[in-house]
DOKOLSE-219796 format. One record per residue (C-alpha): chain; x, z, y. Coordinates in steps of 0.5 Angstrom, whole numbers, plus 500, padded with zeros to 3 digits. Last residue first. Layout:
! DOKOLSE-219796
{chain A	X X	Z Z	Y Y}
...
This chain:
! DOKOLSE-219796
{chain A	X 216	Z 103	Y 647}
{chain A	X 221	Z 099	Y 650}
{chain A	X 228	Z 094	Y 647}
{chain A	X 233	Z 092	Y 651}
{chain A	X 237	Z 086	Y 648}
{chain A	X 245	Z 084	Y 649}
{chain A	X 247	Z 077	Y 648}
{chain A	X 252	Z 073	Y 645}
{chain A	X 257	Z 080	Y 647}
{chain A	X 264	Z 081	Y 648}
{chain A	X 270	Z 085	Y 648}
{chain A	X 277	Z 086	Y 646}
{chain A	X 282	Z 090	Y 643}
{chain A	X 284	Z 084	Y 637}
{chain A	X 276	Z 086	Y 634}
{chain A	X 273	Z 091	Y 639}
{chain A	X 273	Z 099	Y 639}
{chain A	X 270	Z 105	Y 645}
{chain A	X 266	Z 098	Y 649}
{chain A	X 261	Z 102	Y 653}
{chain A	X 256	Z 099	Y 654}
{chain A	X 251	Z 103	Y 660}
{chain A	X 244	Z 101	Y 661}
{chain A	X 241	Z 102	Y 668}
{chain A	X 234	Z 104	Y 670}
{chain A	X 232	Z 107	Y 664}
{chain A	X 227	Z 112	Y 661}
{chain A	X 229	Z 115	Y 654}
{chain A	X 226	Z 114	Y 648}
{chain A	X 231	Z 118	Y 642}
{chain A	X 235	Z 111	Y 641}
{chain A	X 236	Z 106	Y 636}
{chain A	X 243	Z 101	Y 636}
{chain A	X 242	Z 094	Y 633}
{chain A	X 246	Z 089	Y 631}
{chain A	X 246	Z 082	Y 630}
{chain A	X 249	Z 078	Y 626}
{chain A	X 256	Z 074	Y 628}
{chain A	X 261	Z 078	Y 624}
{chain A	X 266	Z 085	Y 623}
{chain A	X 261	Z 091	Y 622}
{chain A	X 259	Z 096	Y 627}
{chain A	X 260	Z 103	Y 629}
{chain A	X 256	Z 109	Y 633}
{chain A	X 254	Z 112	Y 638}
{chain A	X 248	Z 113	Y 642}
{chain A	X 244	Z 116	Y 648}
{chain A	X 250	Z 118	Y 652}
{chain A	X 247	Z 120	Y 660}
{chain A	X 249	Z 117	Y 666}
{chain A	X 249	Z 118	Y 673}
{chain A	X 251	Z 113	Y 678}
{chain A	X 247	Z 107	Y 677}
{chain A	X 240	Z 112	Y 679}
{chain A	X 236	Z 113	Y 673}
{chain A	X 241	Z 112	Y 668}
{chain A	X 242	Z 111	Y 661}
{chain A	X 249	Z 111	Y 656}
{chain A	X 251	Z 107	Y 649}
{chain A	X 258	Z 109	Y 646}
{chain A	X 260	Z 103	Y 641}
{chain A	X 265	Z 102	Y 636}
{chain A	X 265	Z 095	Y 632}
{chain A	X 264	Z 089	Y 638}
{chain A	X 266	Z 083	Y 637}
{chain A	X 272	Z 082	Y 642}
{chain A	X 275	Z 077	Y 638}
{chain A	X 272	Z 074	Y 633}
{chain A	X 272	Z 066	Y 634}
{chain A	X 268	Z 060	Y 632}
{chain A	X 262	Z 060	Y 637}
{chain A	X 256	Z 065	Y 636}
{chain A	X 259	Z 072	Y 640}
{chain A	X 256	Z 078	Y 637}
{chain A	X 249	Z 080	Y 639}
{chain A	X 247	Z 087	Y 641}
{chain A	X 240	Z 089	Y 640}
{chain A	X 239	Z 095	Y 644}
{chain A	X 233	Z 100	Y 642}
{chain A	X 229	Z 106	Y 645}
{chain A	X 227	Z 104	Y 652}
{chain A	X 222	Z 108	Y 657}
{chain A	X 223	Z 102	Y 663}
{chain A	X 225	Z 104	Y 670}
{chain A	X 224	Z 097	Y 675}
{chain A	X 228	Z 091	Y 674}
{chain A	X 233	Z 093	Y 670}
{chain A	X 240	Z 093	Y 670}
{chain A	X 246	Z 093	Y 665}
{chain A	X 252	Z 096	Y 665}
{chain A	X 259	Z 092	Y 662}
{chain A	X 264	Z 096	Y 659}
{chain A	X 271	Z 095	Y 657}
{chain A	X 276	Z 101	Y 658}
{chain A	X 284	Z 098	Y 656}
{chain A	X 282	Z 092	Y 660}
{chain A	X 289	Z 088	Y 660}
{chain A	X 289	Z 084	Y 654}
{chain A	X 291	Z 077	Y 658}
{chain A	X 284	Z 075	Y 654}
{chain A	X 280	Z 078	Y 660}
{chain A	X 274	Z 081	Y 657}
{chain A	X 269	Z 076	Y 655}
{chain A	X 261	Z 075	Y 656}
{chain A	X 258	Z 069	Y 652}
{chain A	X 254	Z 063	Y 652}
{chain A	X 251	Z 060	Y 646}
{chain A	X 247	Z 066	Y 645}
{chain A	X 242	Z 064	Y 651}
{chain A	X 237	Z 070	Y 654}
{chain A	X 242	Z 071	Y 660}
{chain A	X 243	Z 078	Y 659}
{chain A	X 250	Z 077	Y 657}
{chain A	X 252	Z 071	Y 660}
{chain A	X 251	Z 076	Y 667}
{chain A	X 258	Z 079	Y 665}
{chain A	X 262	Z 070	Y 666}
{chain A	X 265	Z 068	Y 660}
{chain A	X 266	Z 061	Y 664}
{chain A	X 273	Z 059	Y 661}
{chain A	X 277	Z 061	Y 666}
{chain A	X 272	Z 067	Y 669}
{chain A	X 275	Z 072	Y 663}
{chain A	X 270	Z 078	Y 665}
{chain A	X 272	Z 085	Y 667}
{chain A	X 270	Z 093	Y 667}
{chain A	X 263	Z 091	Y 668}
{chain A	X 258	Z 093	Y 673}
{chain A	X 251	Z 092	Y 676}
{chain A	X 248	Z 086	Y 670}
{chain A	X 241	Z 084	Y 671}
{chain A	X 236	Z 085	Y 667}
{chain A	X 228	Z 082	Y 668}
{chain A	X 230	Z 076	Y 666}
{chain A	X 232	Z 077	Y 660}
{chain A	X 225	Z 080	Y 658}
{chain A	X 224	Z 087	Y 655}
{chain A	X 223	Z 085	Y 648}
{chain A	X 218	Z 089	Y 646}
{chain A	X 218	Z 095	Y 639}
{chain A	X 213	Z 096	Y 635}
{chain A	X 211	Z 102	Y 633}
{chain A	X 210	Z 104	Y 626}
{chain A	X 202	Z 106	Y 623}
{chain A	X 204	Z 100	Y 618}
{chain A	X 199	Z 094	Y 616}
{chain A	X 201	Z 089	Y 611}
{chain A	X 197	Z 083	Y 610}
{chain A	X 198	Z 079	Y 602}
{chain A	X 195	Z 073	Y 602}
{chain A	X 191	Z 070	Y 596}
{chain A	X 191	Z 063	Y 595}
{chain A	X 185	Z 059	Y 598}
{chain A	X 178	Z 058	Y 594}
{chain A	X 177	Z 051	Y 592}
{chain A	X 172	Z 047	Y 597}
{chain A	X 168	Z 043	Y 593}
{chain A	X 161	Z 048	Y 595}
{chain A	X 165	Z 055	Y 598}
{chain A	X 170	Z 057	Y 594}
{chain A	X 172	Z 065	Y 597}
{chain A	X 177	Z 066	Y 603}
{chain A	X 183	Z 070	Y 601}
{chain A	X 186	Z 077	Y 601}
{chain A	X 191	Z 082	Y 599}
{chain A	X 192	Z 089	Y 603}
{chain A	X 198	Z 092	Y 604}
{chain A	X 197	Z 099	Y 607}
{chain A	X 201	Z 104	Y 610}
{chain A	X 199	Z 109	Y 614}
{chain A	X 191	Z 108	Y 616}
{chain A	X 188	Z 100	Y 615}
{chain A	X 181	Z 104	Y 612}
{chain A	X 177	Z 099	Y 609}
{chain A	X 171	Z 095	Y 613}
{chain A	X 164	Z 097	Y 611}
Protein backbone atom coordinates (compact mmCIF):
# COMPACT_ATOMS: atom_id res chain seq x y z
CA UNK A 1 0.00 0.00 0.00
CA UNK A 2 1.16 3.50 -0.82
CA UNK A 3 0.97 6.23 1.83
CA UNK A 4 -1.47 9.14 1.45
CA UNK A 5 0.70 12.11 0.42
CA UNK A 6 -2.04 14.74 0.07
CA UNK A 7 -1.66 17.96 2.05
CA UNK A 8 1.54 18.70 3.95
CA UNK A 9 3.15 15.35 4.80
CA UNK A 10 6.61 14.34 5.98
CA UNK A 11 7.58 10.77 5.23
CA UNK A 12 10.63 9.19 6.88
CA UNK A 13 12.34 6.52 4.79
CA UNK A 14 15.41 4.34 5.05
CA UNK A 15 16.83 1.26 3.41
CA UNK A 16 16.65 -1.92 5.49
CA UNK A 17 19.79 -3.80 6.42
CA UNK A 18 20.42 -6.72 4.07
CA UNK A 19 23.07 -9.33 4.83
CA UNK A 20 26.25 -7.55 5.83
CA UNK A 21 25.02 -4.21 4.43
CA UNK A 22 23.82 -1.94 7.25
CA UNK A 23 20.58 0.02 7.14
CA UNK A 24 20.82 3.51 5.70
CA UNK A 25 20.32 6.65 7.71
CA UNK A 26 16.73 7.88 7.88
CA UNK A 27 15.81 10.61 5.40
CA UNK A 28 12.78 12.90 5.72
CA UNK A 29 10.89 13.58 2.49
CA UNK A 30 8.46 16.50 2.58
CA UNK A 31 5.40 16.64 0.33
CA UNK A 32 3.09 19.65 -0.04
CA UNK A 33 0.18 20.70 -2.19
CA UNK A 34 1.97 23.98 -2.86
CA UNK A 35 2.53 24.54 -6.56
CA UNK A 36 6.13 24.93 -7.61
CA UNK A 37 6.82 27.93 -9.81
CA UNK A 38 8.95 27.46 -12.88
CA UNK A 39 11.77 29.82 -13.73
CA UNK A 40 11.37 31.21 -17.23
CA UNK A 41 14.77 30.82 -18.96
CA UNK A 42 16.64 34.08 -19.49
CA UNK A 43 16.87 33.16 -23.18
CA UNK A 44 13.08 33.68 -23.34
CA UNK A 45 13.40 37.26 -22.04
CA UNK A 46 14.60 40.44 -23.71
CA UNK A 47 14.55 44.13 -22.83
CA UNK A 48 12.04 46.10 -24.88
CA UNK A 49 12.34 49.44 -23.08
CA UNK A 50 14.12 51.30 -20.30
CA UNK A 51 14.39 54.81 -18.90
CA UNK A 52 18.20 55.02 -19.14
CA UNK A 53 21.34 52.90 -19.00
CA UNK A 54 24.94 53.63 -18.07
CA UNK A 55 26.88 52.51 -21.13
CA UNK A 56 30.21 54.04 -20.08
CA UNK A 57 30.89 51.08 -17.78
CA UNK A 58 28.91 48.53 -19.77
CA UNK A 59 25.90 48.65 -17.45
CA UNK A 60 23.36 48.18 -20.25
CA UNK A 61 19.70 47.34 -19.62
CA UNK A 62 20.11 44.02 -21.47
CA UNK A 63 22.40 42.85 -18.64
CA UNK A 64 19.36 42.55 -16.34
CA UNK A 65 18.15 39.49 -18.27
CA UNK A 66 21.43 37.96 -19.50
CA UNK A 67 21.56 35.16 -16.91
CA UNK A 68 24.88 36.47 -15.55
CA UNK A 69 24.80 37.85 -12.00
CA UNK A 70 28.21 39.51 -12.41
CA UNK A 71 26.84 42.01 -14.95
CA UNK A 72 24.21 44.64 -14.23
CA UNK A 73 21.92 47.34 -15.55
CA UNK A 74 22.43 50.78 -13.98
CA UNK A 75 20.64 54.05 -14.72
CA UNK A 76 22.64 57.12 -15.75
CA UNK A 77 25.14 58.20 -13.12
CA UNK A 78 24.38 61.90 -13.64
CA UNK A 79 21.10 61.46 -11.74
CA UNK A 80 18.95 62.71 -14.62
CA UNK A 81 16.71 59.61 -14.64
CA UNK A 82 13.96 60.58 -12.19
CA UNK A 83 11.52 57.81 -13.17
CA UNK A 84 13.58 54.65 -13.72
CA UNK A 85 12.01 51.58 -15.27
CA UNK A 86 12.87 48.57 -17.37
CA UNK A 87 10.43 46.64 -19.56
CA UNK A 88 10.98 42.96 -20.26
CA UNK A 89 9.47 41.19 -23.24
CA UNK A 90 8.70 37.48 -22.99
CA UNK A 91 9.24 35.31 -26.06
CA UNK A 92 5.56 34.34 -25.88
CA UNK A 93 2.56 35.21 -23.76
CA UNK A 94 3.03 33.33 -20.50
CA UNK A 95 1.06 32.96 -17.29
CA UNK A 96 3.30 34.47 -14.58
CA UNK A 97 2.95 35.18 -10.87
CA UNK A 98 6.37 36.21 -9.57
CA UNK A 99 9.30 38.50 -10.32
CA UNK A 100 12.66 37.95 -8.63
CA UNK A 101 15.06 40.88 -8.38
CA UNK A 102 18.77 40.27 -7.84
CA UNK A 103 20.48 43.49 -6.65
CA UNK A 104 23.93 44.39 -7.90
CA UNK A 105 26.47 41.89 -6.61
CA UNK A 106 29.62 44.02 -6.75
CA UNK A 107 30.80 46.17 -3.82
CA UNK A 108 28.26 48.96 -4.30
CA UNK A 109 24.72 49.62 -3.15
CA UNK A 110 23.79 52.55 -5.43
CA UNK A 111 20.70 51.68 -7.39
CA UNK A 112 19.51 48.85 -5.15
CA UNK A 113 15.75 48.98 -5.56
CA UNK A 114 13.91 49.59 -2.29
CA UNK A 115 10.41 50.46 -3.58
CA UNK A 116 8.76 49.29 -6.79
CA UNK A 117 5.68 48.82 -8.95
CA UNK A 118 5.23 45.92 -11.37
CA UNK A 119 2.96 46.13 -14.40
CA UNK A 120 2.06 43.52 -17.01
CA UNK A 121 0.80 43.82 -20.57
CA UNK A 122 -0.19 41.57 -23.43
CA UNK A 123 0.75 44.09 -26.15
CA UNK A 124 3.53 46.24 -24.65
CA UNK A 125 1.27 49.32 -24.77
CA UNK A 126 -1.54 48.86 -22.25
CA UNK A 127 -0.15 47.98 -18.81
CA UNK A 128 -1.94 46.96 -15.60
CA UNK A 129 -0.35 47.24 -12.14
CA UNK A 130 -0.05 43.79 -10.52
CA UNK A 131 2.27 44.49 -7.57
CA UNK A 132 3.79 47.20 -5.45
CA UNK A 133 6.12 46.87 -2.50
CA UNK A 134 9.26 47.69 -0.55
CA UNK A 135 12.52 45.82 0.01
CA UNK A 136 15.54 46.14 2.28
CA UNK A 137 18.71 47.67 0.80
CA UNK A 138 20.97 44.62 0.74
CA UNK A 139 22.41 42.09 -1.73
CA UNK A 140 19.83 39.33 -1.17
CA UNK A 141 17.48 38.24 -3.96
CA UNK A 142 14.02 39.78 -3.55
CA UNK A 143 10.72 38.24 -4.66
CA UNK A 144 7.48 39.94 -5.60
CA UNK A 145 4.50 37.60 -5.92
CA UNK A 146 1.20 38.57 -7.50
CA UNK A 147 -1.99 36.98 -8.81
CA UNK A 148 -1.49 34.77 -11.86
CA UNK A 149 -1.69 36.80 -15.05
CA UNK A 150 -1.02 36.23 -18.75
CA UNK A 151 1.75 38.57 -19.87
CA UNK A 152 3.83 39.31 -22.91
CA UNK A 153 5.59 42.24 -21.22
CA UNK A 154 6.54 43.14 -17.66
CA UNK A 155 7.38 46.71 -16.67
CA UNK A 156 9.45 47.01 -13.49
CA UNK A 157 9.09 50.58 -12.25
CA UNK A 158 11.49 51.87 -9.61
CA UNK A 159 9.77 54.13 -7.08
CA UNK A 160 12.97 54.50 -5.06
CA UNK A 161 16.48 53.16 -5.25
CA UNK A 162 19.60 53.66 -3.17
CA UNK A 163 21.30 56.96 -4.01
CA UNK A 164 18.43 57.94 -6.32
CA UNK A 165 19.47 55.38 -8.96
CA UNK A 166 18.23 52.01 -10.21
CA UNK A 167 20.27 48.88 -10.89
CA UNK A 168 19.69 45.17 -11.32
CA UNK A 169 22.08 42.28 -11.61
CA UNK A 170 19.23 40.03 -12.76
CA UNK A 171 15.46 40.20 -13.14
CA UNK A 172 13.81 36.79 -13.29
CA UNK A 173 10.23 35.82 -14.03
CA UNK A 174 8.36 32.72 -12.91
CA UNK A 175 5.43 30.96 -14.55
CA UNK A 176 2.85 28.68 -13.00
